[in-house]
Steps between C-alpha positions, in 0.01 A plus 500: 500500500166378642410451866551124498829525310619738773390257771666206321824698471481600870462872425171493693473292816255214534436213741661231285386141542708348220748610236711337233642617168159475325231606749436681827212439739401764757205585721229726355502845659115501513416138583152375419543177702718387792740357242541729198821515307612569145738305284659708224740406224820703512470530123263786421194363324219757493201258511438125469388571144848632423673174594677337210577140419848532651334604833328160550761375744493828692118482531526146636767617746268780614212258567723235661644743756155650559366163612817413691488824700121458554575165664773657713249769607258234627261478205557136399210345691220742405644650182548846361398720209754564223414807289660675206317822415546625143459854373220738596201268468683231690582734791875530445634808680876458454637457148716197578376141494443373852328210671289573809473214749230539769428254776398426860155646422191351338474663155193481278424497131422721329734728689242783504 
């Protein structure tokens, strides 16, 4: 079982911001901005490129709750960055699809 599956099943503690039967959102343990949390599907999907057609609703659920929690964390007025890293070249470090949400800090592009 991967790290995020263990967090989603409460085997490993996390500072949970939201949870339902499909996703869990929790604060990043190494935040890169004043607001930095992850939203993970409880279903194990290795990368975004492994999502299948029957995962479309789950992916929408992931994004919806990412933006909802970002608003609750005070990011509505100035915005936030929503990031899904994918595989080695994309910077993915945990083999479980997850959405990073970063806010309350001016972020630039390219991320450098």
